[in-house]
Each structure stands twice: as C-alpha cells, then as structure tokens.
C-alpha positions in Angstrom: -16.7 -101.9 33.3 -20.0 -99.9 33.5 -18.3 -97.6 36.2 -15.4 -96.9 33.8 -17.5 -96.0 31.1 -19.5 -93.5 33.4 -16.2 -91.9 34.3 -15.4 -91.4 30.7 -18.6 -89.8 30.1 -18.1 -87.6 32.8 -14.8 -86.8 31.6 -16.0 -85.9 28.2 -18.9 -83.8 29.7 -16.3 -82.1 31.7 -14.1 -81.4 28.8 -17.0 -80.1 26.8 -17.9 -77.8 29.7 -14.6 -76.6 29.9 -14.1 -76.0 26.1 -17.3 -74.0 26.3 -16.4 -72.0 29.3 -13.0 -71.1 27.4 -15.0 -70.3 24.3 -17.4 -68.0 26.4 -14.5 -66.3 28.0 -12.8 -65.7 24.5 -16.0 -64.2 23.3 -16.2 -61.9 26.4 -12.6 -60.7 25.8 -13.2 -60.4 22.2 -16.3 -58.2 22.9 -14.3 -56.1 25.7 -11.5 -55.4 23.1 -14.0 -54.2 20.6 -15.9 -52.0 23.2 -12.4 -50.6 23.9 -11.6 -50.0 20.2 -14.8 -48.1 19.7 -14.3 -46.2 22.9 -10.9 -45.4 21.6 -12.1 -44.5 18.2 -14.6 -42.2 19.8 -12.2 -40.5 21.9 -10.1 -39.9 19.0 -12.9 -38.6 16.7 -13.9 -36.1 19.6 -10.4 -34.7 20.0 -10.1 -34.5 16.0 -13.3 -32.4 16.3 -12.3 -30.2 19.0 -8.9 -29.7 17.4 -10.7 -28.8 13.9 -13.1 -26.3 15.9 -10.1 -24.8 17.9 -8.5 -24.0 14.3 -11.6 -22.5 13.0 -11.9 -20.5 15.9 -8.5 -19.1 15.7 -8.7 -18.3 11.8 -12.0 -16.5 12.6 -10.4 -14.4 15.3 -7.3 -13.8 13.0 -9.6 -12.7 10.2 -11.6 -10.5 12.5 -8.3 -8.8 13.7 -7.0 -8.2 10.1 -10.3 -6.7 9.4 -10.2 -4.3 12.3 -6.8 -3.2 11.5 -7.8 -2.5 8.0 -10.8 -0.7 9.1 -8.6 1.4 11.7 -6.3 2.4 8.6 -9.0 3.3 6.3 -10.4 5.2 9.0 -7.2 7.1 9.9 -6.6 7.7 6.2 -10.0 9.2 5.7 -9.6 11.4 8.5 -6.0 12.5 7.4 -6.4 12.7 3.6 -10.1 12.7 3.4 -9.9 16.3 1.7 -7.3 15.1 -0.9 -9.3 15.3 -4.1 -10.9 18.6 -3.0 -7.6 20.1 -2.2 -6.1 18.9 -5.7 -9.0 20.6 -7.6 -8.8 23.7 -5.4 -5.0 24.3 -6.6 -6.5 25.4 -9.7 -7.8 28.5 -8.2 -4.1 29.5 -7.4 -3.0 28.4 -10.9 -5.7 30.8 -12.4 -4.6 33.7 -10.3 -1.1 33.1 -11.5 -2.3 33.2 -15.0 -4.4 36.1 -14.7 -1.5 38.1 -13.1 0.7 37.2 -16.0 -1.8 38.1 -18.7 -2.6 41.5 -17.2 1.1 42.2 -16.3 1.9 41.4 -20.3 -1.0 43.7 -21.4 0.6 46.9 -23.1 -2.4 49.0 -22.4 -2.5 48.5 -18.6 1.2 48.4 -18.1 2.3 51.1 -15.5 -1.5 51.9 -15.0 -2.7 52.3 -11.4 -5.7 50.0 -12.1 -3.3 47.4 -13.0 -1.2 48.0 -9.9 -4.3 47.7 -7.6 -5.6 44.6 -9.4 -2.4 42.8 -8.9 -2.2 43.7 -5.2 -5.8 42.3 -4.8 -4.6 39.1 -6.4 -1.7 38.8 -4.3 -3.8 39.1 -1.0 -6.1 36.6 -2.6 -3.2 34.4 -3.4 -1.7 34.8 0.2 -5.2 33.7 1.7 -5.6 30.7 -0.2 -2.0 29.8 0.7 -2.8 30.5 4.4 -5.9 28.2 4.2 -4.1 25.5 2.6 -1.3 25.8 5.2 -3.8 25.5 8.1 -5.1 22.2 6.5 -1.3 20.8 6.1 -1.3 21.6 2.3 2.0 23.4 1.7 3.9 24.4 -1.5 7.0 22.5 -2.6 10.1 24.7 -2.5 11.9 24.2 -5.9 13.8 27.2 -7.2 17.7 26.8 -6.8 16.9 23.0 -5.3 18.3 20.0 -7.1 15.6 18.0 -9.0 13.9 15.5 -7.1 11.8 13.0 -9.1 9.7 12.5 -6.2 8.7 16.0 -6.0 9.6 17.8 -9.2 8.8 17.1 -12.8 11.1 18.7 -15.5 9.4 20.2 -18.4 12.6 21.7 -19.9 16.3 22.5 -20.1 17.8 25.8 -19.7 21.6 26.6 -20.4 22.9 28.1 -17.4 26.8 27.8 -16.4 26.1 29.5 -13.2 24.2 26.6 -12.0 25.1 23.1 -11.4 23.4 20.7 -14.1 20.1 19.7 -12.7 19.4 22.7 -10.6 15.8 24.2 -10.8 16.0 27.6 -12.4 12.4 28.0 -13.3 9.1 27.3 -11.7 6.3 26.6 -14.4 3.8 25.4 -12.0 3.8 25.2 -8.3 3.6 21.7 -6.6 2.1 21.2 -3.2 2.3 18.4 -0.3 -0.6 17.2 1.8 1.2 16.2 5.2 3.6 13.7 4.0 1.7 12.8 0.6 2.4 14.3 -2.5 -0.6 16.4 -3.9 1.0 17.4 -7.1 4.6 17.6 -8.4 6.2 21.1 -9.2 6.6 21.6 -13.1 10.1 23.1 -13.6 13.0 24.1 -15.9 16.4 22.8 -15.1 19.7 24.0 -15.7 22.3 22.4 -18.3 25.7 23.5 -19.3 25.8 25.9 -22.1 26.8 24.3 -25.3 29.2 26.0 -27.9 27.3 25.8 -30.9 30.5 26.2 -33.2 32.2 23.6 -31.3 29.1 21.2 -31.5 28.8 22.1 -35.5 32.5 21.3 -36.1 32.2 18.1 -34.0 29.2 17.3 -36.2 31.2 18.1 -39.2 34.0 15.7 -38.2 31.6 13.1 -37.4 30.1 13.3 -40.9 33.5 13.3 -42.7 34.8 10.3 -40.7 31.7 8.4 -42.0 32.6 9.3 -45.5 
C-alpha cells in the first residue's frame, strides 16, 4: 500500500515538473517571439527613416537644381538685356533730334537758308551715328512704312483715307519703334490706311436711317 502511495507521489511530482517545464518552454518561446517582434519593428523603423532621408535628399537636390537653372537664366538675361532700360531711355535722343529737325524745317525765317541746310546735315550725321551705335548693341529700328499693321510691333494712332493701299497698311510713321535682339524695346506709333469714305453717300445713308426710324 505504502509502495503504491510512493509511486503516486512520484507520478504527481513528475507531472508537476513536466508542467513546469512546459510552462518554462512556453515562456521562452513567448519571450523569443517578443524579441523577434521588437527586432522586426526596429528594422521597419530604420527602413522608414532611410526612405524619409532619401526623399529629403532627393527634394533638396531637386530644389538646388531648380535654383541653379533660375540663376543661369537670370544671369543670361542680365547679360543679354542688361541695358534694356538704358537703351529705352536713350531713344529719347533720336526722338528729340527728329523733333528738332521738324521744328527747324518749318521755321519760315530759316527756310532755304544755308544755316538750316548745314544744321540739318549735322543732325542727320548725329542720327546715323546713334543708329549705328544702337545697331552694334543689337538695338535695331522696326520697319513700318508700307507694312501690314502688326499689333506685336506697331501701335495704330490714327486712320488715314487712302484707296491706293490695302486697309490696315502703315502709311505714316509717327514715332519709330525699336527691338533689342528678339525683345520689343518700344512699338512704332503709326497711322494706317482705310478706304476712302464718300461723304455724300454716307450722309444719304444716315438720312435714310433717320427716315426709317420715323
């Protein structure tokens, strides 16, 4: 009887030890899984940080490249068109010469005089020199007379009746326009042709329209 009891106790002890071993193994396995999960999370976090850094670096390089291109463009424009404002203001010299020539030419007291002739010749020389200097710096006058009106180059100031020209043809140049390379420095101020209007027919048409309204 005592022997059987001892055997039962041994069996119970063995069962307890077995359960303890199983529990210990389970704890170790859980601990291992937790370590692996932590390692995996750490790896994922590192990869995300690397991707974020790569994105930031790419954006920084792209921004630097854009800034470089803008700088190159601004430098090129400064070189090509740096004298734009100066050139535009210098055109007033040509305008003043033309106005002076016109005033002197219309002065009755100077007409047909030798003084007027020499003065106008000097004005022409100065004007040609100015145009030559502008031309060397890629500033050239716009051809206007007998050309079709181009809104990109010309500004129509008046209409002039002229049946010998197609409507919209430039027949008078009020102020000369200029280009600096491929950029408009200032437009030409011009007068353009339009068809001659028969005033008698126009008055008759207006009269008919007035009678119809009554």
